[in-house]
C-alpha positions as CSV (number, residue, x, y, z in Angstrom):
1,M,-20.9,8.6,-19.4
2,V,-20.7,5.1,-17.6
3,T,-23.3,2.4,-18.0
4,V,-25.9,0.9,-15.2
5,F,-24.5,-2.3,-14.0
6,D,-27.1,-3.1,-11.7
7,V,-29.9,-0.8,-9.1
8,I,-29.8,-1.4,-5.6
9,P,-33.5,-2.8,-4.5
10,D,-35.8,0.3,-3.0
11,S,-32.8,3.0,-3.4
12,Y,-33.5,6.0,-4.8
13,A,-32.9,5.0,-8.1
14,A,-34.7,2.1,-7.8
15,R,-37.7,4.1,-7.0
16,C,-36.8,6.4,-9.7
17,G,-37.3,3.5,-12.4
18,I,-33.8,3.5,-13.4
19,Q,-32.8,0.4,-14.8
20,K,-30.1,-1.8,-15.7
21,G,-28.0,-1.2,-18.9
22,D,-29.4,2.5,-18.7
23,I,-26.5,5.1,-19.6
24,L,-25.7,7.9,-17.0
25,L,-24.9,10.6,-18.9
26,E,-24.9,13.9,-16.8
27,V,-25.5,14.6,-13.1
28,N,-26.6,18.0,-12.5
29,G,-26.0,19.2,-15.9
30,N,-22.1,17.9,-15.1
31,A,-20.7,14.9,-17.3
32,I,-19.8,11.8,-15.9
33,K,-17.0,9.7,-16.9
34,D,-16.0,7.7,-13.9
35,V,-16.3,7.1,-10.3
36,L,-14.6,10.6,-9.1
37,D,-17.3,12.4,-11.3
38,Y,-20.0,10.3,-10.0
39,R,-19.4,10.1,-6.0
40,Y,-18.8,14.5,-6.3
41,Y,-21.5,15.2,-8.0
42,I,-24.0,13.4,-6.1
43,T,-23.6,14.8,-2.9
44,E,-25.8,17.5,-3.3
45,P,-29.5,16.6,-1.6
46,S,-31.2,17.4,-5.1
47,L,-30.4,15.8,-8.1
48,S,-31.2,15.4,-11.8
49,L,-30.0,12.5,-13.9
50,Y,-29.6,12.5,-17.8
51,L,-29.6,9.3,-18.7
52,H,-30.0,7.1,-21.7
53,R,-32.3,4.3,-22.6
54,G,-32.4,2.7,-25.9
55,P,-33.4,5.7,-28.2
56,E,-34.7,7.4,-25.2
57,L,-33.2,10.1,-23.2
58,L,-34.8,10.6,-20.3
59,T,-34.7,13.0,-17.0
60,V,-35.0,11.6,-13.3
61,S,-34.9,13.9,-10.3
62,I,-34.0,12.8,-6.7
63,Q,-34.6,14.7,-3.5
64,K,-32.3,12.7,-0.9
65,D,-30.0,13.7,2.3
66,E,-26.7,15.2,1.5
67,Y,-24.0,12.8,0.6
68,E,-26.6,10.0,0.8
69,D,-25.8,7.2,-1.8
70,I,-28.7,6.9,-4.5
71,G,-28.5,3.1,-5.0
72,L,-26.6,2.6,-8.7
73,E,-23.6,0.3,-9.5
74,F,-21.4,-0.1,-12.0
75,E,-19.4,-2.9,-13.7
76,T,-15.6,-1.8,-12.5
77,Y,-14.8,0.4,-9.1
78,L,-13.4,3.0,-11.1
79,M,-16.3,3.0,-13.8
80,D,-13.5,3.3,-16.2
81,K,-10.5,1.6,-17.2
82,K,-7.6,1.9,-14.8
83,E,-4.9,4.4,-16.3
84,T,-1.1,2.4,-17.2
85,C,1.9,3.5,-16.5
86,R,3.9,5.1,-19.0
87,N,7.1,4.9,-17.4
88,K,10.1,2.5,-17.6
89,C,11.2,3.4,-14.0
90,I,14.7,1.6,-13.2
91,F,13.9,0.0,-10.1
92,C,10.0,-1.3,-11.2
93,F,9.7,-4.1,-9.4
94,I,6.9,-5.6,-11.9
95,D,9.8,-5.6,-14.8
96,Q,11.7,-8.0,-12.2
97,N,9.0,-10.4,-11.7
98,P,9.4,-13.8,-12.9
99,H,7.7,-15.2,-16.2
100,G,4.5,-17.5,-16.1
101,M,2.8,-15.6,-13.0
102,R,-0.7,-14.5,-13.4
103,D,-1.6,-11.5,-16.0
104,T,-2.7,-8.9,-13.3
105,V,0.8,-9.0,-11.4
106,Y,2.1,-7.4,-14.2
107,F,-0.1,-4.4,-14.7
108,K,1.4,-1.5,-13.9
109,D,-0.9,1.4,-12.4
110,D,-0.6,5.1,-12.3
111,D,-4.0,6.2,-11.7
112,S,-4.5,9.5,-9.6
113,R,-8.1,8.5,-8.8
114,L,-6.8,5.3,-7.1
115,S,-4.5,7.7,-5.0
116,F,-7.3,9.4,-3.5
117,L,-9.6,6.3,-3.1
118,L,-7.0,3.5,-2.2
119,G,-3.5,5.1,-1.2
120,N,-1.9,4.2,-4.3
121,Y,1.3,6.2,-5.5
122,I,1.2,8.1,-8.3
123,S,4.2,9.5,-10.3
124,L,2.1,12.4,-12.2
125,T,3.1,11.4,-15.6
126,N,-0.3,10.6,-16.3
127,L,-1.8,13.6,-15.6
128,T,-2.6,16.8,-17.5
129,E,-3.2,20.5,-16.3
130,E,-6.9,19.8,-16.6
131,D,-6.5,16.9,-14.4
132,I,-4.4,18.8,-11.7
133,D,-7.3,21.3,-12.0
134,R,-10.0,18.4,-11.4
135,I,-8.0,17.3,-8.4
136,I,-8.0,21.1,-7.0
137,K,-11.6,21.4,-8.1
138,M,-13.2,17.7,-6.2
139,R,-10.7,18.5,-3.0
140,L,-9.4,15.3,-3.5
141,S,-6.9,15.2,-0.6
142,P,-4.5,13.6,0.0
143,I,-2.8,12.9,-2.9
144,N,0.2,10.0,-2.6
145,I,3.0,11.0,-5.1
146,S,6.3,9.0,-6.2
147,V,8.7,11.7,-6.2
148,H,12.1,10.3,-6.2
149,T,14.0,12.8,-7.1
150,T,13.7,16.6,-7.5
151,N,16.5,16.5,-10.2
152,P,14.1,17.1,-13.4
153,A,17.1,15.5,-15.6
154,L,18.0,12.8,-13.0
155,R,13.9,12.1,-12.9
156,C,13.6,11.8,-16.8
157,Q,16.5,9.3,-16.6
158,M,15.1,7.3,-13.6
159,L,11.2,7.2,-14.8
160,N,12.7,6.9,-18.5
161,N,10.1,9.3,-19.1
162,K,11.1,12.9,-21.1
163,N,8.1,14.7,-19.3
164,A,9.1,13.0,-15.5
165,G,10.9,16.6,-14.7
166,K,8.3,18.7,-16.5
167,V,5.5,17.6,-14.2
168,L,7.2,18.2,-10.9
169,S,5.8,21.6,-11.9
170,Y,2.4,20.2,-10.4
171,L,3.5,19.5,-6.8
172,E,3.2,23.4,-6.8
173,K,0.0,23.9,-8.4
174,L,-1.3,21.2,-6.1
175,A,0.5,22.6,-2.9
176,S,-0.9,26.2,-3.5
177,A,-4.4,25.0,-3.5
178,D,-4.0,23.2,0.1
179,I,-3.8,19.4,-1.3
180,A,-2.0,17.6,1.1
181,I,0.5,15.6,-0.5
182,N,2.3,12.4,0.6
183,A,5.6,11.6,-1.3
184,Q,7.3,8.8,-1.5
185,I,11.3,8.1,-2.4
186,V,12.8,5.0,-3.9
187,L,16.2,5.0,-3.2
188,C,18.5,3.9,-5.3
189,K,22.1,3.1,-4.4
190,G,24.2,5.3,-6.7
191,V,21.5,7.1,-8.4
192,N,19.3,9.3,-6.0
193,D,20.9,8.6,-3.0
194,K,23.7,11.0,-0.9
195,D,23.7,14.6,-2.2
196,E,20.9,14.2,-4.5
197,L,18.9,12.5,-1.6
198,L,19.3,15.7,0.4
199,R,18.7,18.0,-2.5
200,T,15.3,16.5,-3.1
201,L,14.4,16.6,0.8
202,N,15.7,20.3,0.6
203,D,13.6,21.1,-2.2
204,L,10.5,19.3,-1.0
205,T,10.4,21.7,2.2
206,A,9.0,24.7,-0.1
207,Y,5.7,22.5,-0.1
208,L,5.3,22.8,3.4
209,P,2.5,22.5,4.9
210,A,0.9,20.8,1.9
211,L,3.6,18.4,1.9
212,Q,2.6,16.3,5.0
213,S,5.6,13.7,4.9
214,V,8.1,11.6,2.8
215,A,8.8,8.2,3.2
216,V,12.1,6.8,2.2
217,V,12.3,3.2,0.7
218,P,15.1,1.0,-0.6
219,S,14.4,-0.2,-4.2
220,G,13.5,-4.0,-4.1
221,I,15.5,-6.1,-5.9
222,T,15.1,-9.6,-7.1
223,A,16.6,-12.5,-9.2
224,H,15.2,-11.5,-12.2
225,R,17.0,-8.3,-13.4
226,E,18.5,-9.5,-16.7
227,G,18.5,-6.5,-19.5
228,L,17.5,-3.7,-16.4
229,Y,19.7,-1.4,-14.9
230,P,22.4,-2.3,-13.2
231,L,21.0,-1.9,-9.4
232,K,22.6,-3.3,-6.1
233,P,20.9,-3.4,-3.1
234,F,21.8,-1.6,0.4
235,T,24.9,-2.8,3.0
236,K,24.5,-2.6,6.5
237,E,27.0,0.1,5.8
238,D,24.9,1.8,3.3
239,A,21.6,1.8,5.1
240,A,23.2,3.0,8.3
241,E,24.7,6.0,6.3
242,V,21.3,6.2,4.8
243,L,19.4,6.7,8.2
244,K,22.4,9.1,9.7
245,M,21.2,11.6,7.4
246,L,17.9,11.2,7.1
247,N,17.3,11.2,10.9
248,A,19.8,14.4,11.1
249,F,17.7,16.0,8.6
250,G,14.3,14.9,10.5
251,D,15.9,16.3,13.5
252,R,16.5,19.9,11.6
253,M,12.9,19.8,10.5
254,L,11.3,19.1,13.8
255,M,12.6,22.2,15.7
256,T,12.1,24.4,12.6
257,H,9.2,23.4,11.6
258,G,7.3,21.0,14.7
259,T,7.5,17.9,12.0
260,R,10.1,15.5,11.4
261,L,8.4,15.1,7.6
262,V,10.7,12.5,6.5
263,F,10.5,8.8,7.9
264,P,12.8,6.1,6.8
265,S,11.1,2.7,5.6
266,D,11.7,-0.1,8.9
267,E,13.6,-2.1,6.3
268,F,16.1,0.4,6.3
269,Y,16.5,0.0,10.1
270,L,16.5,-3.7,10.0
271,T,19.3,-3.6,7.3
272,A,21.4,-1.4,9.5
273,E,20.9,-3.9,12.4
274,Q,19.5,-0.8,14.8
275,S,16.5,-0.3,17.0
276,L,13.5,1.1,15.6
277,P,12.3,4.4,16.8
278,D,9.3,4.6,19.6
279,E,5.7,5.5,18.6
280,D,6.1,9.2,18.8
281,Y,8.8,9.5,16.0
282,Y,6.0,8.6,13.8
283,E,3.9,11.4,14.3
284,G,0.8,9.4,13.6
285,Y,2.1,6.9,11.1
286,P,1.2,9.0,7.6
287,Q,3.0,6.4,6.1
288,L,2.3,3.1,7.4
289,E,1.1,1.3,4.4
290,N,4.3,2.0,3.1
291,G,5.9,-0.1,5.5
292,V,7.0,3.2,7.7
293,G,6.7,2.3,11.3
294,M,4.9,-1.2,10.9
295,I,7.2,-2.7,13.3
296,T,6.9,0.1,16.2
297,S,2.7,0.1,15.6
298,M,2.1,-3.6,15.8
299,R,4.8,-3.9,18.7
300,R,2.6,-1.3,20.6
301,E,-0.5,-3.2,20.0
302,F,1.1,-6.5,20.9
303,E,2.1,-4.9,24.3
304,E,-1.3,-3.3,24.9
305,A,-3.5,-6.5,24.3
306,F,-0.4,-8.9,25.9
307,D,-1.3,-7.0,29.2
308,Y,-4.5,-7.9,29.3
309,L,-3.7,-11.5,29.4
310,E,-2.9,-12.8,32.9
311,E,0.4,-14.1,34.0
312,D,0.0,-18.1,33.3
313,Y,-2.8,-17.5,31.0
314,D,-4.4,-20.7,31.0
315,L,-5.6,-22.2,28.0
316,E,-8.8,-24.4,27.9
317,K,-6.6,-27.1,25.8
318,P,-2.9,-26.8,25.0
319,I,-2.1,-25.1,21.1
320,T,0.9,-26.1,19.7
321,C,1.2,-23.8,16.3
322,S,3.8,-22.3,13.5
323,I,4.4,-19.0,12.0
324,A,6.0,-18.6,8.5
325,T,7.2,-15.0,8.0
326,G,10.4,-13.6,6.1
327,E,13.6,-13.1,7.1
328,A,13.7,-9.2,7.6
329,A,10.5,-9.8,10.3
330,Y,11.8,-12.8,12.0
331,P,13.6,-11.7,15.1
332,F,10.7,-9.1,15.5
333,I,8.4,-12.4,15.1
334,K,10.1,-14.5,17.1
335,S,10.3,-12.1,19.9
336,L,6.4,-11.9,20.5
337,T,6.2,-15.5,20.1
338,D,8.5,-16.1,22.7
339,A,6.8,-13.8,25.4
340,L,3.5,-15.6,24.5
341,M,5.3,-18.9,25.2
342,K,6.2,-17.5,28.8
343,K,3.1,-15.8,29.5
344,A,0.2,-18.3,28.2
345,K,0.6,-22.0,29.9
346,H,0.8,-24.7,27.4
347,F,1.2,-22.8,24.5
348,T,4.5,-23.7,22.4
349,C,5.1,-22.0,18.9
350,H,7.3,-22.4,15.8
351,V,8.7,-19.8,13.9
352,Y,10.0,-20.5,10.5
353,R,12.3,-18.0,8.4
354,I,11.2,-18.2,5.0
355,E,14.2,-17.5,2.2
356,N,13.0,-15.9,-1.2
357,D,13.7,-18.5,-3.3
358,F,11.7,-17.6,-5.7
359,F,12.4,-13.5,-6.2
360,G,15.7,-14.3,-4.9
361,H,17.4,-14.1,-1.3
362,T,17.9,-10.4,-1.4
363,I,13.9,-10.1,-1.1
364,T,13.2,-10.4,2.6
365,V,9.8,-9.2,3.5
366,A,6.9,-11.6,4.4
367,G,4.4,-10.0,1.9
368,L,6.2,-11.6,-1.6
369,I,6.8,-15.2,0.0
370,T,5.1,-17.2,-2.4
371,G,3.2,-20.6,-2.1
372,R,5.9,-23.0,-3.4
373,D,8.4,-21.8,-0.6
374,L,6.1,-22.1,2.0
375,I,5.9,-26.1,0.5
376,K,9.5,-26.3,0.1
377,Q,10.8,-25.3,3.1
378,L,7.9,-26.6,5.4
379,E,6.8,-29.7,4.3
380,N,9.0,-31.8,6.9
381,K,9.0,-29.1,9.5
382,P,6.8,-29.8,12.7
383,L,3.8,-27.4,12.3
384,G,1.6,-28.4,15.1
385,D,-2.1,-28.0,15.3
386,F,-2.0,-24.9,12.4
387,L,0.1,-22.6,10.7
388,M,-0.6,-18.9,11.2
389,L,0.9,-16.5,8.2
390,P,0.4,-12.9,7.8
391,T,-2.4,-11.3,5.2
392,V,0.0,-9.9,3.5
393,M,1.4,-12.9,1.6
394,L,-2.5,-13.5,-0.1
395,R,-3.8,-11.3,-2.3
396,D,-6.9,-9.4,-1.4
397,E,-9.2,-12.0,-1.7
398,G,-7.3,-14.2,0.4
399,D,-7.2,-17.4,-1.4
400,R,-3.6,-17.4,-3.3
401,F,-0.2,-16.7,-3.2
402,L,1.6,-14.4,-6.1
403,D,2.8,-17.8,-7.7
404,D,-1.1,-18.6,-7.9
405,T,-0.3,-21.5,-5.3
406,T,-4.0,-21.6,-3.7
407,L,-4.2,-21.5,0.1
408,E,-6.0,-24.6,-0.1
409,A,-3.4,-26.8,-2.2
410,L,-0.8,-25.4,0.6
411,E,-3.3,-27.1,2.9
412,A,-3.5,-30.4,1.5
413,V,0.5,-30.4,0.6
414,L,1.4,-29.9,4.4
415,P,-0.9,-30.9,5.3
416,T,-2.1,-28.4,8.3
417,P,-4.8,-25.9,8.7
418,V,-3.7,-22.6,8.0
419,R,-4.8,-19.5,9.6
420,T,-4.1,-16.0,8.7
421,A,-3.9,-12.8,10.9
422,R,-3.5,-8.8,10.1
423,P,-0.4,-7.4,10.8
424,T,-1.9,-5.8,14.1
425,G,-0.8,-7.0,17.6
426,D,-4.0,-7.8,18.8
427,D,-4.8,-10.1,15.5
428,F,-1.6,-11.6,16.1
429,I,-2.6,-12.7,19.5
430,H,-6.4,-13.2,19.2
431,T,-5.7,-15.7,16.2
432,L,-2.5,-17.7,17.9
433,L,-5.1,-18.1,20.8
434,Q,-8.5,-18.2,19.8
């Protein structure tokens, strides 16, 4: 049962007299405990809602088009509390955060509902057989699963959870029911790489064709690992070896199954100082949000938008601006701005490489740059008419960085206006030249 937080005016629910504070018990005889139950059962065109209002129990009938919303709103997105993670993974990034950050930064979610609704990855350790049955019944597909290894004993060790190996059996159950699976392997040097990685990849092929893709990403290692498992970062040579193995495996899969199946993250290519593959390699970017193919995708989008610009494109007025990015993306972003400066008249852009003093210099991605590092490293630099930052540096609301520095505070200290751009090639050009 869930409490109605609000009712949209003139909606089906409002016209039937449902009120804020009513408790929704059932829809068509099915108990409602969270957003999945609610969204699944209200798809029917004919609904019978069973509610509790004070001492009264009432039934409301609604006739509507299939899949049409009925107008109820709830206090939280899930209509329930988030499932917190029961693991203590040896590579967990949250455990490597410094003290003094906002509370939400330290929350570890491991919620299967968010996997389906928002694309989050889950470890399966929070799920029961009944949860798996519900996923299958509701056809919640695709599901994103953090596998890491198919060696049960090693998985227990990596996740610090005695059930982590046993729940791997859920993969077979999901695949047999044709639930699409995207898998993730966080690769830890000397732990689940080399022979263990090859074993995991071979084991996962048993779940084809339900298994759609496997992303392999390096473990993030900050400077705040006191008392944690002694992980080491991948060197240039290590990254090259990982790429050689993954691409050889992908080539074999392409020949035998028509899909590469496994995709290394961009970070491995950048660390190995190798060119990223072209767009065909990524087969539609099934794991773009996991940092797999993001640079290739942005480069293609940039080239398409760039081709629309006339040679010697003349701006309405001269623009001098700046961009701040992480060390990993710096060469790529610099290549884009260099191309723009050659094509657009009176356009000048400074690109600044920001070292991550907050988390440590082994962290090179733009999304983990903090406001205080931006202030410290840009305060005396020429920034021009505005500073452009990628949206991934800010929380979803777009107002503050991981260290709680606000965008307003950053603009006041530098001082210069800040523009943000999504990590797409067309938004990159539009934000710079608008």
